[in-house]
N, C-alpha and C positions, 0 to 999 in steps of 0.2 A: 386592189382598189386603185382607181385612177387618182392621180394627184390633180389639183385644181387646173393646172395648165392643160393637161391631157383631157380632162373633163370638158373644158371650154372648147378645145380644138375639135373634139369629137362632135359636140353639138353644133358648132359653127359650120363644119364640113357638111353635116346633114342639112343644116338650114340653107346653105348655098345651093344645094341641089333640090330640096323639097319644101323649104319653108315658104310661108305666105309673104309675098312682097307687093301685092297689088291691092291691098285693102284701102278703102277711100281715105282713111286717116294717115296712111303712109305716103300718099302722093304729095301732100303739102304738110310736112310734119312740123306743125307749129305746136307750141304748148297748149294753145286753145283746143286744137283738134285732138291732140293726145289725151288731154284731160276729159273732153267730152266723150271720146270713145271709151276711155277707161271706166267712166261712171256708167255708161250704157251697158258695158260688158259685164258689170257686176250682176250675177244671177241670170245672165242672158246669153244665149248663143250668138256667135259671130254672124251666122246666116240671118238671124232675126234683126240684129243691130244695124246691118248695112243700110237698109232702106230708111230706117229711122234717122241714122246719122246724116244721110244725104239730104233728107227733108229738113232736118234741123239746120244744117249749114246753109242751105238755100234761103231759109227764112231768117236765120241769124248768122250772117257771114263773119261777124266779129264778136268778141266778148262784150264790146260796148253795146252792140245792138241787142244782145241777150240781156244785159243789165237793164236796159231801158224798156224791155218788153213788159207787157202786162202778164201777171202770173197765169191768167186764164189762157193766154196764147201758148205759154210754155207747156201747161198741162194738156192743152188740146193736142199739141204735137206729140206728147208723150203717151197719149191714150192708146192702150193695148200693150204697152211695154211693161207695165206692172211696177211694183215697188215704188210707188209715187213719191215717197220721201226723197228719192234720188232727184226727181225733177224739182222739188221745192228747194233742196239743198243746192242744186245746180244754179238756180236763179239767185239765191242768196250769195253764193260764192262769186258769181259774176259781178254782182254789185259791190262786194267787198274788194275784189281785185281791181276794179275800176276806181273805186274811191280811195283805197289805201295804197295801191301799188301802180297807179297810173295805167291800168290795163295790162300789166305784164306780171305773169306768175313769178313769185320769188324763187330764187335758186337755192334757198335754204330749206332743208327737209323739215325742220321743226316748224318754220313759219308756214309751210304748205299744210302741215297737219293741223294747224289752227283753223283752217278754212272748213266750212261745213261739208260733210260727206267725203272728206279726203283723209284716209288712214295712211298708215306707214307704207303699205304696198303700193297704193295708188300714187302716193307722193314719190316713191322710188321710180315708178314707171314714167311719171312726167319728167323727172330729172334725167333719167337714163335715155328716154326716147326723144325728148325735145331739146335737151341741153348736153347730151352725151357725157353726163356725169356718172361715175361708177357707183351708183346706188343699187342695192339689191331689191328684188321684189319677192313676194311670197303669196301669190294668189292660189286659188284652189288647184289649178293645174300644176304649179310649181311644187306645192306641198305633196301632191301625189307622186311626182317624179322623184323627189328627194326621199320621201318615206320608203318608197319601194327600193330605190337604189341603195339605201343604207339599212333597209329592213328595220325601220324604227317602229316598234310595237306600241309605244305609249300613245295615249289619246291625244290627237292633234289639237283638240280644243283646250287643253290644259296649258297653263303658263309655262311650266318647265319644258314641255315638248316644243312649244312655239319658240322659246328661247334657243333651244338646240337647233331647230330648223333655221332660224334667223342667222345663227352663227355659221351654219353650213352655207346658207345663201350668200352671206358676206364673203366667205372664203372663196366661193366659186365665181363671184362676179368679177369680170376682167376689167382692166384699166383701159384697154383699147377695144374697139368694136362692141362697146357696151350696148349700143342701140340694137345691133343685130343679135347679140347674145340674149338680151331681154326678150325680144320677139321669138327667138329660137326656142328658149326653154318653155315659153308659153305655148308655142305651136307643138312642141314635142308632147306636152301633156294633153293638148286638145285633140291632136290628130293621131298620135301613136300610143302614148301611155294613157289610154282612155280608162274611164272608171270601170266599164265592163268590156270584156273581150279585147284587151290590149294587144297590139300587133308587135309583139316582142321581137320577132325575127327581123323587123324593119328598123328596130331601135338602135341607134349608134352606141348606146350604153349597155346593151343587154349582156355582153360577155363579162361585165364587171358588176352587174346588178344582183344584189343579194337576194331580193325577193324572187327574181327569175331563177337563180340557182336553187332556191328552196321550192320552186314551183308553187309559190304562194302569192302571186302578184295581186290577185283580187282581194287578198286579206289586208292590204294596205291602201290608204291610211286606215287606221283602226276606226271602225264605225261605232257610233253611239247606238245603244239599244233604242230603237224608235218607239216612242209612246204613240198609242192610238190618238189620232186627232179628235178633239171634241166636235160635236155637230151642233150648229145653231140654226134656227129657222127665222125667216122673215117673210113678209109679204110686200112686194113692190106694187104700188098702185099706179097703173098706167092710165091716168086721168086725162081724157081727151076733150077739148072744147069743140065748138061748132066750126072752128077754122082748121080742125084736124091737128092742133098743136097739143103737145103733152106738157104737163106740169112737171117741172124739175126744181129741186132744192139744192143749194150748195152746202156741202159738209163743212164743219169747222176746219181751220188750217191744219190741225194735227190729228193723229189717229187714223183709223182705217178710212181709206179713200179721202184723206185730208185735202180740202180745197176743191174736190171734184163735185160735179153735178150728178145727182142721182134722182130716181123717182122717190116720192114720199114712201116711207116705210111704216106700215101699220103693224104693230105688234101682233104676233100670231094668235094671242088669246083675246083680241079685241074685235068687237063687231065693226065691220068696215064702215057701214053707213053712219053709225053713231060717232065713230072716231073722226071721220071727215067733217061731220056737222060741228063737232067740238073744236077741231083744229082750224078749219077753214071757213066755216059758216055757210057751206053749201050742201045741197043734197045730190047724191049720185043717182044715176039711172043706168040701166043695162049692165049691171055688175056681173061679170063672168070670170070665174077663175080659170087660169090656163094651166098647162102641165108644168109641174115644178121641175127645177133643174139645180144642179150643184155647182157652186163656185168655190174653189179651194184657195185658201190663204196659207201662209207658211205654218201657222199654228192651229188652224181650225178649218173645218168645212162649213160653208154657209149654204143651206138649202133654201132656194128662193122660189116662192110661188108668185108668179105675175098675176095681177088682177086687173083686167081691162074694164074700164068704166067711162061713162060720159057725163058731161054737165051741159046745161043750156047757157047759163050765165053765171060767171064767177062773182062771188061777193067782193066788196071792197076789202074785207078783212084779209083775204088771201094775198093781196098785193101789199098790204101793210106788214105782213110777216116776211120781211126781207132776210136773206136773199132768195127770192123765188122768181122764176120766169116761165113763160110759155115758149116751148121750143118746137121747132120743126126742122128736120134735117135738110130739107130743100133750101132753107134760108142760109145755110153755110155759116152758122154762128160759131165763132172760134171759142169753144168751151172744152174744158177737160172733162171727159166722160169716163166713168168707171166702166170697165170692160163689159160686164153683164148688161149695163144700161145701153151701151152702144149696140150690143147684140140685139136687144129687145126693140130698140128704135128702128133698126134695119128690118126686123121681122114684121113689125106692125105698121111700118110706114105705108101711107097710101099715096 
């Protein structure tokens, strides 16, 4: 087994030759850029995040500009990235950092973890990469590297196993070159020690890796038995007026699609015409159901049936039921749209 010094040396030598050094957030490595990239990278691949990060920085070049932004602007730029609680927490944290810390992230790991959306690993990444402080990280990539290297069989979602992994991560984190080391161990998990088909022959640790020695690499980390996701149904009402605008409603700030704009949802067991008459006080015409499709969340599948319909003149009641708007993509309104809503607007835009 490698001692911590040799473990660090092996990873850093590999990083110097093969690690990623040209990611957008590495070019001007401020705490703001590191934090933004870390939040975006939660549950999301680097290749997807790059374009979102660049658009975000162009629109909000400083944390002060993000703090002053309307939440709809933030959600609009986040559209398609998923896990929208991240965007809402991003906005809240920006406001707190500006108000409480004069726009500068605190260098105390406990204070960082008090900010919305920042856990221990994200806090460690900010301190290590922005401030060169020797704080460990333990994201999904690092967990995979460490559980394979040490052949840790216990469930990584359990507190005792997490404590063991944090202890190992602390032991391996160097006092110098901590920025490079942090990026190196993340890159190793993302590029070499991958979830399926790990490229062990290219890994600088493979001669000392216990999972490799046992030929059981893909058995680590221990996987929970996946339960079948429940399936829910809904109907999206694509209600179009004579100006070819679609009716959208804003969801409450929390919950699924919190703060985003979506089509009115008619319960699957309701008559569409009667429901709209009751809800909005108008009568639909040319009602036509479209082919259903599935949108998958972390914990369930949602089968969506789009229903295209038209109205001649909306009643006053509809505009009294705030927040409701008439939306047309060509108008470039800066709204946060749920991914399936964006897809349908593009499909049925005229």
